[in-house]
C-alpha positions in Angstrom: -11.5 7.4 -2.1 -14.8 8.6 -0.9 -15.1 10.7 2.2 -11.6 11.7 2.3 -11.1 15.2 1.2 -8.0 17.0 1.8 -6.8 18.9 -1.2 -5.7 16.3 -3.1 -2.8 15.0 -1.4 -3.2 11.9 0.8 -1.0 10.1 3.3 -1.9 6.2 2.0 -0.5 2.9 4.1 -1.3 -0.5 2.0 -0.8 -3.6 3.5 -1.6 -6.7 1.3 -2.3 -10.7 1.7 -2.1 -12.7 -1.2 -2.7 -16.0 -0.9 0.0 -18.5 -2.2 -1.2 -22.0 -1.9 -2.2 -22.0 -6.0 0.5 -21.6 -7.7 -1.7 -18.4 -9.7 -0.9 -16.7 -6.3 2.8 -15.9 -7.2 1.7 -14.5 -10.3 -1.2 -12.3 -8.3 2.0 -11.7 -6.2 4.3 -10.3 -8.5 1.6 -8.0 -10.5 0.6 -6.6 -6.9 4.3 -6.2 -6.0 5.1 -3.9 -9.1 2.0 -1.8 -9.5 2.8 -0.8 -5.7 5.7 -0.1 -6.0 4.7 2.3 -8.8 2.6 4.8 -6.6 4.2 4.3 -3.3 7.6 2.6 -1.3 8.1 -0.4 0.0 8.5 -0.4 3.6 7.9 -3.7 4.5 6.8 -7.5 2.7 3.6 -6.9 1.9 3.7 -3.0 3.2 3.8 0.2 1.1 3.1 3.8 2.4 3.2 7.1 0.9 1.8 10.4 -0.5 -1.0 9.8 -3.5 -3.3 12.7 -4.9 -7.0 11.3 -4.9 -6.6 10.5 -8.8 -3.2 8.4 -8.0 -5.2 6.5 -5.7 -8.1 5.8 -7.6 -5.9 4.5 -10.4 -4.3 1.9 -8.1 -6.8 1.0 -6.4 -8.4 0.4 -10.1 -4.6 -1.6 -10.9 -5.1 -3.7 -8.3 -8.5 -4.7 -8.2 -7.9 -5.9 -11.8 -5.1 -8.5 -10.4 -6.6 -9.7 -7.0 -9.0 -12.9 -6.6 -11.8 -11.7 -4.7 -12.2 -14.9 -2.4 -8.5 -15.6 -1.9 -6.5 -12.5 -1.5 -6.7 -8.5 0.2 -5.9 -5.3 0.5 -6.1 -2.7 3.0 -5.9 1.3 2.3 -5.1 2.8 5.3 -5.8 6.7 4.5 -5.2 10.4 6.4 -4.9 13.5 5.3 -1.2 13.9 5.8 1.7 11.6 7.2 2.0 14.6 10.0 -1.3 12.8 11.6 0.0 10.1 11.7 2.5 8.1 14.8 4.6 5.9 14.2 6.7 3.1 16.3 9.0 0.5 15.4 9.6 -2.7 17.3 13.0 -4.7 16.5 15.1 -4.7 13.6 14.8 -2.1 10.7 16.4 -3.1 8.0 17.5 0.0 5.6 17.1 3.7 6.0 13.3 4.1 3.8 11.5 4.2 6.7 14.3 5.9 9.3 12.7 9.4 8.6 9.7 8.4 10.4 11.1 7.9 14.1 
């Protein structure tokens, strides 16, 4: 996560898109989901968020990189110095309390 210096912690929103058209896609999806869940909070379908140390972010990216198919799948990491620099706005149904503290 080059270019983001913040004393160790960073706030990350991770979104992924796994192509499920082939049989292998569901296996990739399970591995990506489980890996993301170990590091971040699952907030909606293919969206995770949370605070990470730079070392954790590097490990997360390395783990995910070994599972995704570069020609079919994608992962996007949005990074911020901290959650306080990010304004969130929700529209529609909020399914559980995981995100309620961010309103």
